[in-house]
C-alpha positions as a Python dict, from the first residue, in 0.01 Angstrom:
ca = {
    (1, 'M'): (0, 0, 0),
    (2, 'K'): (311, -223, -3),
    (3, 'Q'): (645, -195, 203),
    (4, 'T'): (1003, -234, 184),
    (5, 'E'): (1313, -171, 400),
    (6, 'V'): (1558, 131, 257),
    (7, 'N'): (1836, 217, 463),
    (8, 'G'): (1743, 15, 793),
    (9, 'H'): (1371, 195, 744),
    (10, 'L'): (1035, 59, 619),
    (11, 'I'): (916, 265, 324),
    (12, 'A'): (543, 282, 209),
    (13, 'Y'): (492, 268, -164),
    (14, 'Q'): (219, 214, -429),
    (15, 'L'): (229, 86, -789),
    (16, 'I'): (34, 270, -1050),
    (17, 'N'): (-37, 79, -1349),
    (18, 'E'): (129, -213, -1197),
    (19, 'K'): (74, -446, -1517),
    (20, 'L'): (280, -208, -1750),
    (21, 'I'): (569, -232, -1507),
    (22, 'E'): (689, -563, -1718),
    (23, 'S'): (695, -406, -2021),
    (24, 'D'): (1019, -167, -2138),
    (25, 'K'): (759, 140, -2057),
    (26, 'P'): (950, 399, -1850),
    (27, 'I'): (816, 432, -1476),
    (28, 'L'): (699, 768, -1352),
    (29, 'V'): (844, 833, -1009),
    (30, 'F'): (614, 1084, -817),
    (31, 'L'): (797, 1258, -512),
    (32, 'H'): (607, 1448, -242),
    (33, 'D'): (670, 1793, -90),
    (34, 'G'): (859, 1849, 257),
    (35, 'L'): (557, 1802, 474),
    (36, 'G'): (348, 1586, 222),
    (37, 'S'): (285, 1205, 173),
    (38, 'M'): (152, 989, -113),
    (39, 'Q'): (-191, 1015, 40),
    (40, 'Q'): (-176, 1407, 3),
    (41, 'M'): (-54, 1386, -340),
    (42, 'K'): (-416, 1238, -409),
    (43, 'D'): (-513, 1106, -763),
    (44, 'F'): (-238, 1364, -924),
    (45, 'P'): (-24, 1029, -1003),
    (46, 'Q'): (-290, 816, -1108),
    (47, 'K'): (-441, 1079, -1338),
    (48, 'I'): (-63, 1121, -1492),
    (49, 'S'): (13, 764, -1527),
    (50, 'D'): (-344, 675, -1701),
    (51, 'V'): (-304, 961, -1976),
    (52, 'C'): (14, 861, -2047),
    (53, 'N'): (-15, 506, -2007),
    (54, 'L'): (284, 438, -1815),
    (55, 'P'): (329, 250, -1487),
    (56, 'G'): (431, 493, -1189),
    (57, 'I'): (542, 478, -826),
    (58, 'V'): (471, 686, -548),
    (59, 'Y'): (618, 639, -187),
    (60, 'D'): (616, 801, 164),
    (61, 'R'): (961, 903, 247),
    (62, 'I'): (1143, 799, 578),
    (63, 'S'): (928, 991, 856),
    (64, 'Y'): (633, 1062, 622),
    (65, 'G'): (290, 900, 607),
    (66, 'F'): (295, 550, 678),
    (67, 'S'): (648, 490, 644),
    (68, 'A'): (906, 455, 940),
    (69, 'K'): (1046, 740, 1162),
    (70, 'R'): (1404, 846, 1080),
    (71, 'K'): (1646, 726, 1312),
    (72, 'R'): (1892, 999, 1250),
    (73, 'K'): (1838, 1404, 1309),
    (74, 'I'): (1747, 1547, 976),
    (75, 'N'): (2039, 1739, 832),
    (76, 'Q'): (2122, 1976, 536),
    (77, 'A'): (2224, 1668, 335),
    (78, 'Y'): (1882, 1501, 342),
    (79, 'L'): (1786, 1589, -5),
    (80, 'H'): (2127, 1479, -140),
    (81, 'D'): (2037, 1136, 74),
    (82, 'E'): (1720, 1089, -58),
    (83, 'A'): (1843, 1132, -419),
    (84, 'M'): (2147, 971, -393),
    (85, 'T'): (2099, 663, -122),
    (86, 'Y'): (1752, 599, -21),
    (87, 'L'): (1559, 604, -405),
    (88, 'P'): (1820, 443, -544),
    (89, 'E'): (1805, 166, -297),
    (90, 'L'): (1423, 181, -327),
    (91, 'L'): (1424, 104, -689),
    (92, 'E'): (1679, -152, -671),
    (93, 'N'): (1462, -334, -405),
    (94, 'L'): (1178, -360, -641),
    (95, 'G'): (1388, -469, -932),
    (96, 'F'): (1318, -184, -1164),
    (97, 'D'): (1573, -123, -1432),
    (98, 'N'): (1348, 87, -1673),
    (99, 'K'): (1411, 424, -1762),
    (100, 'L'): (1254, 676, -1513),
    (101, 'I'): (1078, 1021, -1567),
    (102, 'L'): (1087, 1190, -1207),
    (103, 'I'): (781, 1408, -1116),
    (104, 'G'): (851, 1587, -799),
    (105, 'H'): (699, 1850, -619),
    (106, 'S'): (889, 2115, -352),
    (107, 'D'): (1112, 1899, -186),
    (108, 'G'): (1032, 1591, -417),
    (109, 'A'): (1123, 1826, -705),
    (110, 'T'): (1478, 1896, -547),
    (111, 'I'): (1518, 1537, -506),
    (112, 'A'): (1433, 1453, -866),
    (113, 'L'): (1662, 1718, -995),
    (114, 'L'): (1927, 1582, -784),
    (115, 'F'): (1862, 1210, -878),
    (116, 'A'): (1890, 1307, -1254),
    (117, 'S'): (2229, 1464, -1164),
    (118, 'F'): (2356, 1161, -986),
    (119, 'F'): (2226, 883, -1236),
    (120, 'P'): (2196, 1069, -1584),
    (121, 'S'): (2186, 717, -1746),
    (122, 'K'): (1868, 623, -1569),
    (123, 'V'): (1664, 923, -1645),
    (124, 'L'): (1462, 1019, -1936),
    (125, 'A'): (1348, 1387, -1813),
    (126, 'V'): (1229, 1535, -1514),
    (127, 'V'): (895, 1738, -1411),
    (128, 'S'): (1014, 1974, -1153),
    (129, 'E'): (718, 2172, -967),
    (130, 'A'): (804, 2446, -703),
    (131, 'A'): (1175, 2338, -651),
    (132, 'H'): (1402, 2496, -416),
    (133, 'V'): (1755, 2504, -590),
    (134, 'I'): (1866, 2800, -408),
    (135, 'V'): (1739, 2968, -53),
    (136, 'E'): (1573, 3292, -90),
    (137, 'D'): (1458, 3534, 150),
    (138, 'I'): (1068, 3442, 68),
    (139, 'T'): (1184, 3059, 130),
    (140, 'V'): (1273, 3150, 482),
    (141, 'E'): (990, 3373, 559),
    (142, 'G'): (752, 3131, 411),
    (143, 'I'): (869, 2852, 610),
    (144, 'R'): (863, 3062, 928),
    (145, 'N'): (512, 3170, 829),
    (146, 'L'): (427, 2797, 806),
    (147, 'R'): (570, 2727, 1124),
    (148, 'N'): (374, 2993, 1299),
    (149, 'A'): (79, 2863, 1131),
    (150, 'Y'): (141, 2517, 1271),
    (151, 'D'): (200, 2640, 1621),
    (152, 'T'): (-108, 2862, 1673),
    (153, 'N'): (-351, 2673, 1480),
    (154, 'P'): (-466, 2326, 1625),
    (155, 'A'): (-721, 2254, 1321),
    (156, 'L'): (-423, 2282, 1108),
    (157, 'L'): (-215, 2027, 1310),
    (158, 'K'): (-516, 1807, 1364),
    (159, 'S'): (-564, 1802, 950),
    (160, 'M'): (-177, 1698, 926),
    (161, 'K'): (-219, 1398, 1150),
    (162, 'K'): (-452, 1234, 921),
    (163, 'Y'): (-152, 1182, 707),
    (164, 'H'): (157, 1160, 951),
    (165, 'S'): (-47, 1005, 1286),
    (166, 'E'): (184, 1042, 1570),
    (167, 'N'): (502, 1173, 1395),
    (168, 'T'): (312, 1486, 1288),
    (169, 'E'): (463, 1730, 1539),
    (170, 'N'): (807, 1609, 1533),
    (171, 'L'): (816, 1577, 1159),
    (172, 'I'): (702, 1973, 1124),
    (173, 'K'): (972, 2075, 1397),
    (174, 'S'): (1237, 1917, 1245),
    (175, 'W'): (1191, 2015, 904),
    (176, 'T'): (1096, 2387, 993),
    (177, 'N'): (1378, 2419, 1235),
    (178, 'L'): (1627, 2315, 962),
    (179, 'W'): (1529, 2546, 713),
    (180, 'L'): (1503, 2834, 955),
    (181, 'T'): (1870, 2824, 1078),
    (182, 'D'): (2138, 3046, 962),
    (183, 'E'): (2338, 2795, 794),
    (184, 'I'): (2084, 2667, 534),
    (185, 'R'): (2105, 3011, 384),
    (186, 'E'): (2428, 2915, 164),
    (187, 'W'): (2258, 2589, 63),
    (188, 'N'): (2187, 2534, -309),
    (189, 'I'): (2261, 2276, -568),
    (190, 'I'): (2359, 2478, -837),
    (191, 'K'): (2675, 2238, -930),
    (192, 'N'): (2432, 1947, -931),
    (193, 'L'): (2235, 2122, -1182),
    (194, 'K'): (2506, 2141, -1403),
    (195, 'N'): (2558, 1762, -1441),
    (196, 'I'): (2168, 1732, -1553),
    (197, 'N'): (2160, 1642, -1918),
    (198, 'I'): (1823, 1550, -1995),
    (199, 'P'): (1505, 1767, -2056),
    (200, 'V'): (1330, 1930, -1774),
    (201, 'L'): (990, 2086, -1712),
    (202, 'A'): (1033, 2315, -1428),
    (203, 'I'): (687, 2454, -1321),
    (204, 'Q'): (614, 2739, -1045),
    (205, 'G'): (318, 2945, -966),
    (206, 'E'): (374, 3322, -956),
    (207, 'N'): (249, 3363, -600),
    (208, 'D'): (439, 3075, -469),
    (209, 'E'): (526, 3139, -110),
    (210, 'F'): (823, 2965, -73),
    (211, 'G'): (1017, 3090, -378),
    (212, 'S'): (1029, 3359, -673),
    (213, 'F'): (1087, 3331, -1034),
    (214, 'K'): (1474, 3309, -954),
    (215, 'Q'): (1443, 2930, -898),
    (216, 'L'): (1317, 2885, -1244),
    (217, 'E'): (1612, 3099, -1358),
    (218, 'V'): (1873, 2907, -1175),
    (219, 'I'): (1723, 2550, -1325),
    (220, 'K'): (1727, 2741, -1675),
    (221, 'D'): (2078, 2900, -1657),
    (222, 'N'): (2255, 2585, -1525),
    (223, 'V'): (2079, 2277, -1661),
    (224, 'N'): (2295, 2121, -1998),
    (225, 'A'): (1977, 2036, -2143),
    (226, 'D'): (1625, 2205, -2276),
    (227, 'V'): (1436, 2343, -1978),
    (228, 'E'): (1077, 2437, -2053),
    (229, 'I'): (963, 2691, -1819),
    (230, 'F'): (603, 2713, -1694),
    (231, 'Y'): (499, 3000, -1465),
    (232, 'I'): (147, 3004, -1374),
    (233, 'S'): (-30, 3337, -1284),
    (234, 'D'): (-284, 3330, -953),
    (235, 'C'): (-120, 3022, -825),
    (236, 'G'): (94, 2947, -532),
    (237, 'H'): (283, 2647, -386),
    (238, 'F'): (80, 2365, -521),
    (239, 'P'): (-2, 2400, -883),
    (240, 'H'): (-127, 2047, -939),
    (241, 'F'): (-413, 2128, -727),
    (242, 'E'): (-447, 2500, -767),
    (243, 'K'): (-420, 2494, -1151),
    (244, 'E'): (-511, 2122, -1213),
    (245, 'I'): (-628, 2099, -1555),
    (246, 'D'): (-335, 2366, -1674),
    (247, 'V'): (-65, 2153, -1509),
    (248, 'N'): (-185, 1822, -1598),
    (249, 'K'): (-216, 1929, -1975),
    (250, 'K'): (154, 2068, -1970),
    (251, 'V'): (282, 1762, -1769),
    (252, 'T'): (139, 1504, -2027),
    (253, 'E'): (198, 1710, -2333),
    (254, 'F'): (574, 1707, -2213),
    (255, 'I'): (602, 1345, -2111),
    (256, 'K'): (446, 1241, -2434),
    (257, 'K'): (691, 1472, -2654),
    (258, 'I'): (970, 1301, -2449),
    (259, 'L'): (853, 936, -2567),
    (260, 'V'): (850, 1037, -2942),
}
């Protein structure tokens, strides 16, 4: 694990197949979910990077995992801030000028789509897994149920502390509080999607607790490039774990097709 300073915070990151970064190969950027971390992504980034023979980076965003706590309160602009400010600064600090392929899950997928809209010349493609691009009733209900689970199940909270240590309770409370406000109901990134002009693979489980097929429809209808939809039956919010073989195959095939 390595660290660098981003926006006044120490950010923890890991490089994958680091020896390939010096080449002109695209770099895979893996972006974790709203209560996730690079540790929680397990070997998913390594497997994708190995099969595609591409370098990659996975990192803990501010307040997550091994990175420093957020100095300011989280607000509705946090995903835009990650895409417009923090991720670009991280890449600049590391001296990356290669083209990027962004692979994000949940919050990370939303950040990937936003980054592609803000910096279209830097991105070859986006793999969006379980992104939220609009707020649905199922989104709010899913987050309310998640919050209740952490409030009533000490074992669940303890399992999260393995990854986020003493910041766990604050992370859960601040993130869920934001998504349960009345104001967030009007939040969306539709206008940003219209600025995306590179291919997108949009993945979602049919039984996703936080979003319906409408999320995929909005991406498909607004991105100004080819959008390939992979809607997976008998699957929830974590397709890369729940349907690992199918997802890894689809993702690597998509990336290899982009590189041809």
